[in-house]
SEMARDO-981645 format. One record per residue: residue in one letter; x, y, z of N, C-alpha, C in turn; residue number from 0. Coordinates in Angstrom, 2 decimals. Example, Ala and Ser with C-alpha at 12.3 -4.5 7.8 and 13.67 -1.06 7.14 Angstrom:
2
   type        nX        nY        nZ       caX       caY       caZ        cX        cY        cZ   seq
      A     13.19     -5.69      7.80     12.30     -4.50      7.80     13.20     -3.30      7.80     0
      S     12.85     -2.25      7.08     13.67     -1.06      7.14     12.90      0.03      7.87     1
This chain:
299
   type        nX        nY        nZ       caX       caY       caZ        cX        cY        cZ   seq
      R    142.91    101.14     92.96    142.90    100.59     94.31    142.29    101.58     95.30     0
      V    142.62    102.88     95.14    142.09    103.91     96.05    140.58    104.00     95.91     1
      W    140.09    103.99     94.64    138.65    104.08     94.43    137.94    102.86     95.03     2
      L    138.58    101.70     94.95    137.98    100.49     95.51    137.87    100.58     97.02     3
      I    138.93    101.12     97.66    138.91    101.29     99.12    137.84    102.29     99.53     4
      C    137.67    103.35     98.74    136.68    104.39     99.06    135.25    103.95     98.74     5
      G    135.12    102.85     98.02    133.78    102.38     97.66    133.12    103.23     96.59     6
      A    133.93    103.85     95.71    133.36    104.74     94.69    133.27    104.06     93.33     7
      A    134.16    103.14     93.03    134.15    102.47     91.73    134.59    101.02     91.92     8
      P    133.69    100.06     92.00    132.23    100.24     91.96    131.70    100.78     93.30     9
      I    130.45    101.30     93.26    129.85    101.88     94.47    129.48    100.75     95.43    10
      T    130.08    100.78     96.60    129.82     99.76     97.62    129.68    100.45     98.98    11
      R    129.43     99.64    100.01    129.32    100.14    101.38    130.62     99.91    102.15    12
      T    131.72     99.76    101.42    133.02     99.49    102.04    133.41    100.53    103.09    13
      P    133.24    101.83    102.83    133.64    102.82    103.86    132.91    102.63    105.18    14
      L    131.66    102.16    105.14    130.91    101.99    106.37    131.48    100.85    107.22    15
      N    132.12     99.91    106.56    132.64     98.75    107.29    134.08     98.94    107.75    16
      N    134.86     99.75    107.03    136.30     99.84    107.31    136.74    101.17    107.93    17
      H    135.99    102.21    107.70    136.43    103.53    108.15    136.31    103.64    109.67    18
      K    137.34    104.11    110.32    137.35    104.16    111.78    136.47    105.27    112.34    19
      Q    136.12    106.24    111.53    135.33    107.36    112.03    133.83    107.19    111.77    20
      V    133.43    106.06    111.26    132.00    105.82    111.05    131.33    105.65    112.40    21
      R    130.22    106.34    112.61    129.53    106.27    113.90    128.91    104.88    114.08    22
      R    129.14    104.31    115.24    128.56    103.02    115.61    127.73    103.19    116.86    23
      E    126.68    102.38    116.98    125.81    102.40    118.15    125.70    101.00    118.71    24
      L    125.49    100.93    120.00    125.39     99.64    120.67    124.12     98.93    120.19    25
      G    124.33     97.74    119.60    123.19     96.97    119.09    122.90     97.16    117.63    26
      D    123.77     97.92    116.90    123.49     98.14    115.48    123.88     96.94    114.62    27
      E    124.77     96.09    115.11    125.17     94.88    114.39    125.56     93.81    115.41    28
      D    125.54     92.56    114.96    126.00     91.46    115.81    127.41     91.08    115.37    29
      D    128.41     91.91    115.80    129.78     91.71    115.35    130.74     91.91    116.52    30
      N    132.04     91.79    116.22    133.06     91.93    117.26    133.11     93.34    117.84    31
      F    132.82     94.34    117.03    132.85     95.71    117.52    131.78     95.91    118.59    32
      N    130.61     95.29    118.43    129.57     95.39    119.45    129.97     94.65    120.72    33
      V    130.68     93.53    120.57    131.19     92.81    121.75    132.14     93.70    122.53    34
      M    133.00     94.42    121.80    133.94     95.32    122.45    133.20     96.46    123.15    35
      M    132.17     97.03    122.50    131.41     98.12    123.12    130.70     97.66    124.38    36
      R    130.12     96.45    124.37    129.46     95.93    125.57    130.47     95.72    126.70    37
      H    131.68     95.28    126.35    132.72     95.09    127.36    133.13     96.43    127.96    38
      I    133.30     97.45    127.12    133.66     98.79    127.61    132.57     99.32    128.53    39
      Q    131.30     99.14    128.12    130.20     99.66    128.92    130.12     98.97    130.28    40
      S    130.24     97.63    130.28    130.17     96.90    131.55    131.35     97.26    132.46    41
      T    132.53     97.47    131.88    133.71     97.86    132.68    133.49     99.23    133.31    42
      N    132.94    100.16    132.54    132.68    101.50    133.08    131.63    101.44    134.18    43
      D    130.57    100.61    133.97    129.52    100.50    134.99    130.09     99.96    136.30    44
      L    130.91     98.92    136.22    131.48     98.33    137.44    132.46     99.28    138.12    45
      S    133.27    100.00    137.32    134.27    100.89    137.90    133.62    102.06    138.63    46
      T    132.62    102.65    138.02    131.95    103.79    138.67    131.16    103.34    139.89    47
      L    130.60    102.11    139.83    129.90    101.59    141.00    130.87    101.35    142.15    48
      F    132.07    100.85    141.87    133.08    100.63    142.90    133.49    101.94    143.54    49
      L    133.69    102.98    142.70    134.05    104.29    143.25    132.96    104.83    144.15    50
      G    131.69    104.61    143.75    130.57    105.11    144.56    130.51    104.42    145.91    51
      T    130.71    103.08    145.93    130.66    102.35    147.19    131.84    102.67    148.10    52
      A    132.94    103.19    147.49    134.11    103.55    148.29    134.03    104.98    148.79    53
      G    132.93    105.68    148.54    132.75    107.03    149.04    133.13    108.12    148.07    54
      F    133.48    107.77    146.86    133.84    108.78    145.85    132.63    109.05    144.93    55
      D    132.70    110.17    144.19    131.65    110.52    143.24    131.96    109.85    141.90    56
      G    131.47    108.64    141.75    131.75    107.88    140.54    131.02    108.39    139.32    57
      S    129.97    109.21    139.51    129.20    109.70    138.38    130.04    110.60    137.46    58
      V    131.15    111.16    138.00    132.03    112.01    137.19    132.60    111.21    136.02    59
      F    132.84    109.95    136.23    133.45    109.11    135.19    132.40    108.24    134.45    60
      K    131.11    108.42    134.82    130.06    107.60    134.23    129.78    108.03    132.79    61
      V    129.81    107.09    131.86    129.47    107.36    130.46    128.52    106.27    129.98    62
      Q    127.78    106.58    128.95    126.84    105.63    128.39    126.99    105.62    126.87    63
      I    127.35    104.47    126.34    127.46    104.35    124.88    126.06    104.47    124.27    64
      E    125.96    105.22    123.19    124.68    105.44    122.53    124.13    104.11    122.03    65
      K    122.87    103.84    122.37    122.23    102.61    121.94    121.36    102.86    120.72    66
      K    121.30    101.86    119.89    120.46    101.96    118.70    118.99    101.88    119.12    67
      T    118.20    102.81    118.63    116.77    102.83    118.94    115.99    102.35    117.73    68
      E    115.14    101.38    117.94    114.31    100.85    116.87    113.06    101.72    116.72    69
      P    112.68    102.04    115.48    111.44    102.82    115.28    110.24    102.04    115.76    70
      K    109.34    102.73    116.44    108.15    102.08    116.96    107.10    101.94    115.85    71
      Q    106.46    100.79    115.81    105.41    100.54    114.84    104.06    100.61    115.54    72
      I    103.14    101.35    114.95    101.81    101.49    115.56    100.83    100.48    114.99    73
      T    101.28     99.68    114.01    100.43     98.64    113.44    101.19     97.33    113.36    74
      V    100.46     96.24    113.21    101.05     94.90    113.13    101.20     94.53    111.66    75
      R    102.31     93.90    111.33    102.56     93.50    109.94    101.46     92.57    109.44    76
      H    101.10     92.75    108.17    100.12     91.92    107.46     98.73     91.99    108.08    77
      S     98.43     93.02    108.87     97.11     93.12    109.49     96.19     93.99    108.63    78
      Q     94.89     93.80    108.83     93.90     94.58    108.09     94.05     96.07    108.40    79
      E     94.33     96.39    109.69     94.46     97.79    110.08     95.63     98.47    109.37    80
      R     96.76     97.76    109.28     97.93     98.36    108.62     97.64     98.57    107.13    81
      I     97.06     97.58    106.47     96.78     97.70    105.05     95.81     98.85    104.79    82
      D     94.81     99.01    105.68     93.85    100.11    105.52     94.57    101.46    105.58    83
      L     95.44    101.63    106.57     96.15    102.89    106.73     97.10    103.14    105.56    84
      M     97.80    102.10    105.12     98.75    102.26    104.03     98.05    102.60    102.72    85
      S     96.89    102.01    102.47     96.18    102.28    101.22     95.62    103.70    101.18    86
      N     95.40    104.30    102.36     94.87    105.67    102.42     95.97    106.72    102.57    87
      A     97.21    106.29    102.80     98.31    107.25    102.98     98.62    107.94    101.66    88
      T     98.86    109.24    101.73     99.15    110.03    100.52    100.57    110.58    100.50    89
      T    101.32    110.38    101.58    102.69    110.89    101.65    103.61    109.80    102.19    90
      H    104.91    109.95    101.94    105.88    109.02    102.49    105.95    109.14    104.01    91
      G    105.72    110.34    104.52    105.70    110.51    105.97    104.58    109.70    106.62    92
      G    103.42    109.66    105.96    102.32    108.87    106.48    102.64    107.39    106.48    93
      L    103.28    106.92    105.41    103.67    105.51    105.35    104.68    105.17    106.44    94
      F    105.64    106.07    106.66    106.65    105.84    107.70    105.99    105.79    109.07    95
      H    105.03    106.67    109.30    104.36    106.71    110.60    103.59    105.43    110.86    96
      F    102.91    104.90    109.85    102.09    103.71    110.04    102.92    102.44    110.16    97
      T    104.07    102.39    109.48    104.84    101.15    109.42    106.09    101.19    110.27    98
      G    106.53    102.36    110.72    107.79    102.46    111.44    108.99    102.41    110.52    99
      G    108.76    102.54    109.21    109.85    102.55    108.24    110.01    101.21    107.55   100
      L    109.49    101.09    106.32    109.64     99.88    105.53    109.95    100.27    104.09   101
      H    110.60     99.37    103.37    110.89     99.65    101.97    109.60     99.58    101.14   102
      L    109.61    100.23     99.99    108.40    100.34     99.17    108.11     99.07     98.38   103
      T    108.94     98.03     98.54    108.70     96.78     97.82    108.27     95.66     98.75   104
      C    107.85     96.00     99.97    107.39     94.96    100.89    106.02     94.46    100.45   105
      D    105.65     93.27    100.92    104.37     92.68    100.52    103.19     93.56    100.89   106
      D    103.24     94.16    102.09    102.12     94.98    102.54    101.87     96.15    101.59   107
      M    102.93     96.71    101.01    102.77     97.84    100.11    102.02     97.42     98.84   108
      F    102.39     96.27     98.29    101.70     95.78     97.08    100.24     95.44     97.39   109
      I     99.99     94.84     98.54     98.62     94.49     98.91     97.79     95.75     99.13   110
      A     98.39     96.79     99.75     97.67     98.05     99.96     97.30     98.70     98.64   111
      N     98.20     98.67     97.66     97.90     99.24     96.35     96.80     98.45     95.65   112
      E     96.84     97.14     95.76     95.79     96.31     95.15     94.45     96.57     95.82   113
      K     94.46     96.75     97.13     93.23     97.04     97.87     92.63     98.37     97.43   114
      K     93.48     99.38     97.26     93.00    100.69     96.82     92.41    100.61     95.41   115
      S     93.07     99.86     94.53     92.57     99.69     93.17     91.24     98.94     93.16   116
      R     91.14     97.91     94.00     89.90     97.14     94.06     88.75     97.98     94.61   117
      E     89.03     98.80     95.62     87.98     99.66     96.17     87.49    100.67     95.15   118
      G     88.40    101.16     94.28     87.99    102.07     93.22     87.05    101.40     92.24   119
      E     87.34    100.16     91.86     86.46     99.43     90.94     85.12     99.12     91.60   120
      I     85.15     98.80     92.90     83.89     98.54     93.62     83.03     99.79     93.63   121
      S     83.65    100.96     93.83     82.90    102.21     93.84     82.23    102.48     92.49   122
      V     82.97    102.23     91.40     82.40    102.45     90.06     81.23    101.50     89.81   123
      L     81.40    100.23     90.16     80.33     99.26     89.95     79.12     99.55     90.82   124
      T     79.36     99.99     92.07     78.26    100.30     92.97     77.43    101.47     92.45   125
      K     78.10    102.51     91.95     77.37    103.65     91.38     76.57    103.24     90.16   126
      K     77.16    102.37     89.34     76.46    101.87     88.16     75.21    101.09     88.56   127
      K     75.34    100.25     89.59     74.20     99.46     90.05     73.11    100.36     90.63   128
      D     73.49    101.34     91.45     72.51    102.25     92.05     71.77    103.03     90.98   129
      M     72.50    103.50     89.96     71.87    104.24     88.89     70.90    103.36     88.10   130
      F     71.28    102.10     87.87     70.41    101.19     87.13     69.12    100.94     87.91   131
      V     69.25    100.68     89.22     68.06    100.41     90.04     67.14    101.63     90.05   132
      K     67.73    102.81     90.18     66.93    104.03     90.22     66.23    104.28     88.88   133
      M     66.96    104.15     87.78     66.37    104.40     86.46     65.37    103.31     86.09   134
      R     65.58    102.10     86.55     64.62    101.03     86.29     63.29    101.34     86.97   135
      S     63.35    101.87     88.18     62.15    102.25     88.91     61.45    103.43     88.22   136
      V     62.25    104.41     87.80     61.67    105.57     87.10     61.01    105.14     85.79   137
      E     61.67    104.25     85.07     61.13    103.77     83.79     59.78    103.08     84.01   138
      Y     59.71    102.23     85.00     58.49    101.49     85.28     57.33    102.43     85.59   139
      K     57.57    103.42     86.42     56.49    104.30     86.86     56.17    105.37     85.83   140
      A     57.17    105.78     85.06     56.91    106.75     83.99     56.04    106.11     82.90   141
      K     56.28    104.85     82.59     55.46    104.18     81.58     54.02    104.01     82.06   142
      E     53.84    103.78     83.36     52.48    103.72     83.91     51.76    105.05     83.72   143
      L     52.46    106.15     83.97     51.87    107.48     83.81     51.54    107.76     82.36   144
      L     52.44    107.45     81.45     52.21    107.70     80.04     51.06    106.85     79.50   145
      Q     50.92    105.64     79.99     49.82    104.78     79.57     48.49    105.28     80.10   146
      R     48.52    105.86     81.30     47.28    106.40     81.88     46.82    107.63     81.14   147
      G     47.77    108.53     80.77     47.44    109.75     80.05     46.68    110.74     80.92   148
      G     46.07    111.72     80.29     45.28    112.72     81.01     46.15    113.85     81.55   149
      K     45.63    114.54     82.55     46.30    115.67     83.16     47.27    115.17     84.23   150
      Y     48.50    115.69     84.19     49.53    115.26     85.14     49.80    116.35     86.18   151
      K     50.13    115.89     87.39     50.63    116.80     88.42     52.10    117.10     88.14   152
      L     52.64    118.10     88.85     54.03    118.49     88.62     54.97    117.34     88.97   153
      V     54.73    116.66     90.11     55.62    115.56     90.51     55.56    114.42     89.51   154
      E     54.38    114.20     88.90     54.26    113.16     87.89     55.00    113.54     86.62   155
      L     54.93    114.82     86.26     55.67    115.29     85.09     57.17    115.14     85.29   156
      K     57.62    115.39     86.50     59.06    115.27     86.78     59.53    113.82     86.65   157
      V     58.66    112.87     87.03     59.01    111.47     86.85     59.17    111.16     85.36   158
      I     58.27    111.66     84.54     58.33    111.41     83.09     59.56    112.08     82.49   159
      L     59.83    113.32     82.90     61.00    114.03     82.37     62.30    113.35     82.80   160
      K     62.30    112.80     83.99     63.49    112.08     84.43     63.68    110.83     83.61   161
      Y     62.58    110.19     83.25     62.64    109.01     82.39     63.25    109.36     81.03   162
      Y     62.93    110.54     80.53     63.51    111.00     79.26     64.87    111.68     79.45   163
      Q     65.35    111.68     80.69     66.67    112.20     81.02     66.84    113.67     80.60   164
      V     65.83    114.46     80.92     65.88    115.90     80.64     66.72    116.58     81.71   165
      K     67.68    117.37     81.30     68.56    118.05     82.24     67.85    119.25     82.87   166
      G     68.03    119.44     84.18     67.49    120.60     84.88     66.01    120.54     85.12   167
      F     65.38    119.37     85.00     63.91    119.29     85.15     63.46    119.57     86.57   168
      S     64.36    119.37     87.56     63.95    119.52     88.96     63.53    120.95     89.30   169
      S     63.98    121.94     88.51     63.62    123.34     88.77     62.45    123.81     87.92   170
      Y     61.86    122.91     87.13     60.74    123.29     86.25     59.50    123.60     87.06   171
      R     58.75    124.62     86.58     57.41    124.85     87.08     56.44    123.99     86.28   172
      L     55.18    124.00     86.67     54.19    123.15     86.01     54.09    123.47     84.52   173
      S     54.05    124.77     84.19     53.92    125.16     82.78     55.16    124.74     81.98   174
      D     56.33    124.87     82.58     57.57    124.48     81.89     57.60    122.97     81.63   175
      A     57.18    122.20     82.64     57.20    120.75     82.51     56.20    120.29     81.44   176
      E     55.02    120.93     81.41     54.02    120.56     80.40     54.52    120.88     79.00   177
      A     55.17    122.04     78.85     55.69    122.43     77.54     56.80    121.47     77.09   178
      K     57.64    121.06     78.01     58.73    120.16     77.66     58.19    118.79     77.26   179
      L     57.17    118.29     77.97     56.60    117.00     77.63     55.91    117.06     76.27   180
      E     55.25    118.18     76.00     54.60    118.34     74.69     55.65    118.36     73.57   181
      E     56.80    118.99     73.85     57.89    119.01     72.86     58.43    117.61     72.61   182
      I     58.59    116.83     73.68     59.10    115.45     73.55     58.12    114.60     72.75   183
      N     56.81    114.74     73.05     55.80    113.97     72.33     55.77    114.36     70.85   184
      G     56.02    115.64     70.56     56.03    116.09     69.17     57.19    115.50     68.38   185
      Q     58.31    115.30     69.04     59.47    114.71     68.37     59.29    113.22     68.10   186
      G     58.53    112.57     68.97     58.26    111.15     68.78     59.44    110.24     69.01   187
      A     60.49    110.74     69.61     61.70    109.93     69.85     61.54    109.11     71.14   188
      P     62.07    107.90     71.17     61.99    107.10     72.40     62.89    107.68     73.49   189
      A     62.65    107.27     74.71     63.49    107.73     75.82     64.90    107.18     75.67   190
      P     65.91    107.98     76.02     67.29    107.49     75.92     67.48    106.25     76.81   191
      S     68.31    105.35     76.35     68.60    104.15     77.13     69.60    104.49     78.24   192
      F     69.56    103.72     79.31     70.53    103.87     80.39     71.35    102.59     80.49   193
      E     72.53    102.71     81.11     73.46    101.60     81.15     72.86    100.42     81.90   194
      D     72.92     99.26     81.29     72.32     98.06     81.86     73.22     97.47     82.95   195
      W     72.59     96.76     83.89     73.31     96.03     84.94     73.11     94.55     84.68   196
      T     74.19     93.85     84.37     74.11     92.46     83.97     74.47     91.53     85.11   197
      D     74.20     90.25     84.90     74.61     89.24     85.89     76.12     89.18     86.02   198
      E     76.84     89.47     84.91     78.31     89.49     84.96     78.80     90.63     85.86   199
      D     78.11     91.78     85.79     78.47     92.90     86.67     78.24     92.52     88.13   200
      E     77.13     91.83     88.40     76.81     91.43     89.77     77.85     90.45     90.30   201
      E     78.25     89.50     89.48     79.25     88.53     89.89     80.60     89.20     90.14   202
      R     80.94     90.18     89.28     82.20     90.89     89.45     82.20     91.70     90.75   203
      L     81.11     92.37     91.05     81.02     93.16     92.28     81.10     92.26     93.51   204
      L     80.43     91.12     93.46     80.46     90.19     94.60     81.86     89.63     94.81   205
      L     82.55     89.32     93.70     83.91     88.78     93.80     84.86     89.81     94.39   206
      L     84.80     91.05     93.91     85.68     92.10     94.40     85.43     92.40     95.87   207
      S     84.18     92.27     96.32     83.81     92.66     97.68     84.11     91.58     98.70   208
      T     84.18     90.33     98.28     84.30     89.23     99.24     85.60     88.45     99.13   209
      K     86.31     88.55     98.01     87.52     87.75     97.83     88.69     88.40     98.58   210
      P     89.34     87.68     99.50     90.50     88.25    100.21     91.64     88.55     99.24   211
      I     92.46     89.51     99.63     93.59     89.94     98.80     94.87     89.34     99.38   212
      Y     95.56     88.58     98.56     96.85     88.02     98.94     97.91     88.55     97.99   213
      I     99.16     88.28     98.29    100.25     88.81     97.48    100.15     88.30     96.03   214
      G     99.60     87.11     95.84     99.44     86.59     94.49     98.44     87.36     93.65   215
      D     97.56     88.16     94.30     96.57     88.96     93.57     97.11     90.32     93.16   216
      T     98.32     90.66     93.59     98.89     91.99     93.31     99.65     92.00     91.99   217
      A    100.11     93.18     91.62    100.90     93.31     90.39    102.17     92.47     90.47   218
      L    102.79     92.43     91.64    103.99     91.61     91.83    103.67     90.13     91.68   219
      G    102.59     89.69     92.30    102.21     88.29     92.21    101.86     87.88     90.79   220
      R    101.16     88.75     90.07    100.81     88.43     88.68    102.06     88.37     87.80   221
      L    103.02     89.27     88.07    104.26     89.26     87.29    105.06     87.98     87.56   222
      E    105.14     87.58     88.83    105.85     86.35     89.17    105.19     85.14     88.50   223
      C    103.88     85.11     88.50    103.16     84.01     87.85    103.44     83.99     86.36   224
      L    103.47     85.18     85.74    103.76     85.26     84.31    105.16     84.76     84.00   225
      K    106.14     85.14     84.83    107.52     84.70     84.61    107.63     83.18     84.73   226
      K    106.93     82.59     85.69    106.96     81.14     85.84    106.36     80.45     84.62   227
      M    105.28     81.02     84.11    104.66     80.45     82.91    105.60     80.57     81.71   228
      E    106.33     81.68     81.62    107.27     81.85     80.52    108.41     80.83     80.59   229
      V    108.88     80.55     81.83    109.95     79.55     81.98    109.44     78.18     81.55   230
      N    108.23     77.82     81.99    107.66     76.52     81.62    107.48     76.41     80.11   231
      A    107.05     77.52     79.49    106.83     77.50     78.05    108.15     77.42     77.28   232
      A    109.21     77.99     77.88    110.50     78.03     77.17    111.26     76.72     77.26   233
      I    110.90     75.86     78.21    111.64     74.60     78.38    111.58     73.75     77.11   234
      D    110.41     73.74     76.44    110.25     72.89     75.26    111.19     73.29     74.13   235
      S    111.56     74.56     74.08    112.42     75.04     72.98    113.89     75.12     73.38   236
      M    114.24     74.68     74.60    115.63     74.75     75.06    116.43     73.57     74.54   237
      S    117.71     73.81     74.34    118.62     72.72     73.99    119.00     71.95     75.26   238
      K    119.66     70.81     75.08    120.05     70.02     76.23    121.01     70.79     77.13   239
      E    121.92     71.56     76.51    122.87     72.36     77.30    122.14     73.41     78.12   240
      E    121.13     74.05     77.51    120.39     75.08     78.23    119.58     74.47     79.37   241
      R    119.00     73.27     79.14    118.25     72.62     80.22    119.18     72.20     81.36   242
      D    120.37     71.74     81.00    121.35     71.38     82.04    121.74     72.60     82.86   243
      E    121.91     73.73     82.19    122.26     74.97     82.90    121.13     75.41     83.82   244
      L    119.90     75.29     83.34    118.74     75.65     84.17    118.62     74.70     85.36   245
      R    118.87     73.42     85.12    118.79     72.43     86.19    119.85     72.70     87.26   246
      A    121.03     73.11     86.81    122.10     73.43     87.77    121.71     74.63     88.63   247
      K    121.08     75.63     88.01    120.65     76.80     88.78    119.57     76.41     89.79   248
      M    118.67     75.53     89.40    117.61     75.10     90.32    118.19     74.30     91.47   249
      N    119.18     73.46     91.19    119.81     72.70     92.27    120.54     73.62     93.24   250
      A    121.19     74.65     92.69    121.87     75.61     93.56    120.88     76.38     94.42   251
      A    119.71     76.69     93.84    118.67     77.39     94.60    118.13     76.50     95.72   252
      D    118.01     75.20     95.44    117.54     74.26     96.47    118.52     74.19     97.63   253
      E    119.81     74.22     97.33    120.82     74.14     98.39    120.84     75.40     99.25   254
      M    120.52     76.55     98.64    120.54     77.81     99.39    119.25     78.07    100.13   255
      E    118.21     77.31     99.84    116.90     77.56    100.45    116.94     77.19    101.93   256
      V    116.30     78.03    102.72    116.20     77.79    104.17    114.73     77.71    104.55   257
      D    114.47     77.05    105.65    113.09     76.93    106.14    112.71     78.21    106.87   258
      E    112.17     79.14    106.12    111.80     80.44    106.70    110.43     80.35    107.33   259
      V    110.31     80.89    108.52    109.03     80.92    109.21    108.37     82.26    108.93   260
      F    107.28     82.23    108.18    106.60     83.45    107.80    105.65     83.89    108.90   261
      A    105.48     85.21    108.98    104.53     85.75    109.96    103.11     85.37    109.55   262
      P    102.24     85.11    110.52    100.86     84.74    110.17    100.17     85.89    109.43   263
      R     99.37     85.53    108.45     98.67     86.53    107.65     97.17     86.37    107.85   264
      V     96.47     87.48    107.78     95.02     87.46    107.87     94.46     87.85    106.51   265
      P     93.26     87.38    106.16     92.67     87.77    104.88     92.41     89.27    104.84   266
      I     92.94     89.95    103.84     92.75     91.39    103.69     91.57     91.63    102.75   267
      L     90.57     92.38    103.22     89.37     92.66    102.43     89.26     94.15    102.17   268
      P     88.63     94.55    101.05     88.42     95.98    100.79     87.41     96.57    101.74   269
      N     87.53     97.87    102.01     86.56     98.57    102.84     85.34     98.92    102.00   270
      L     84.18     98.46    102.43     82.96     98.66    101.64     82.13     99.83    102.13   271
      G     82.37    100.31    103.36     81.56    101.41    103.88     80.12    100.99    104.00   272
      D     79.21    101.79    103.39     77.78    101.49    103.43     77.32    100.73    102.19   273
      T     78.27    100.21    101.41     77.92     99.55    100.17     77.18     98.25    100.45   274
      N     76.08     98.03     99.74     75.31     96.81     99.85     75.86     95.80     98.87   275
      T     76.40     94.69     99.38     77.02     93.70     98.50     76.17     92.44     98.37   276
      E     74.91     92.49     98.80     74.06     91.32     98.65     73.82     91.06     97.17   277
      S     74.06     89.83     96.77     73.96     89.49     95.37     72.51     89.20     95.00   278
      A     72.12     89.67     93.81     70.80     89.40     93.28     70.90     89.43     91.77   279
      P     70.18     88.51     91.06     70.20     88.54     89.61     69.73     89.89     89.09   280
      A     70.29     90.31     87.96     69.95     91.63     87.41     68.46     91.74     87.11   281
      A     67.82     90.65     86.75     66.40     90.69     86.42     65.53     91.02     87.62   282
      E     66.03     90.79     88.84     65.25     91.06     90.05     65.40     92.49     90.54   283
      L     66.30     93.26     89.94     66.51     94.65     90.36     65.55     95.53     89.58   284
      H     64.33     95.67     90.08     63.34     96.39     89.28     62.74     97.60     89.98   285
      I     62.19     97.47     91.17     61.47     98.58     91.79     62.23     99.08     93.00   286
      D     62.36    100.40     93.09     63.02    101.03     94.23     62.31    102.35     94.49   287
      D     61.67    102.48     95.64     60.88    103.67     95.95     61.67    104.72     96.70   288
      Q     63.00    104.71     96.60     63.80    105.68     97.33     63.84    107.03     96.63   289
      D     63.49    107.10     95.38     63.53    108.36     94.65     62.39    109.26     95.13   290
      N     62.70    110.53     95.48     61.71    111.43     96.05     60.57    111.72     95.09   291
      D     60.92    112.02     93.82     59.88    112.34     92.84     58.96    111.16     92.60   292
      V     59.54    109.96     92.57     58.72    108.77     92.36     57.78    108.55     93.55   293
      Q     58.31    108.77     94.77     57.49    108.62     95.97     56.35    109.62     95.97   294
      Q     56.63    110.88     95.64     55.61    111.92     95.68     54.58    111.74     94.60   295
      A     54.94    111.02     93.53     53.95    110.79     92.47     52.82    109.91     92.97   296
      G     53.10    109.09     94.00     52.05    108.29     94.63     51.48    107.23     93.75   297
      I     52.34    106.62     92.91     51.85    105.60     91.99     51.78    104.26     92.72   298
């Protein structure tokens, strides 16, 4: 009985509700104790005011019950700005500052994690696409040089060496580049292949960049969807008693359900920065003159 009163076995919040020495603040709960505190405060305010109007120093008896202070939030719930800040936060202090104090299982937290994961995948795909476009351009112009033959300039040799993916070619002198090309020709091996950019990659990048993130797209949403599918799949193998038990639980849930008004939500999108998300078939990604060596070759 003593452990139960102390809230130790089982662990409960009983001491916070029953112990007379627990600190209370005005506005911390909507209960009778708060009604009593408001009555005490108003009585003190009126009494000290009466003393002041009668010519006495009523401030001597003036007291103020401590009021509960709500943490200030610098962002709006479910907003793009809050999700951006939360996804970039690296400490619990940062999360507390941006949200004013929220539990780690709130919807915004799951959406922020999904946004960060999606931005990481977008970054990987964007680098892959940029590398493909660059190497496709190098391949095209290197093959033109090799077909032409003859004496090459240093910038032209660097384009060819880049096509063969030679490491450290940018620091080669003319004699070094010529010797390396002669070595490659002597081996007779084809140029190494580079990672291809497919239409599936383009569709995936476009989807990640433009599809809004909702709670159903997060790990929590996917888990809830999986659990619902498991329940539906399990119904066929349930006995009549088990179905009756499930039906009773669903009816009880219907009775407890309330019409909750949810806060308005805005579509949350990943931050793309300077990323170009214009979609184009992989076959059209062929020439790009942004490479310095390719430009200087003057092909």
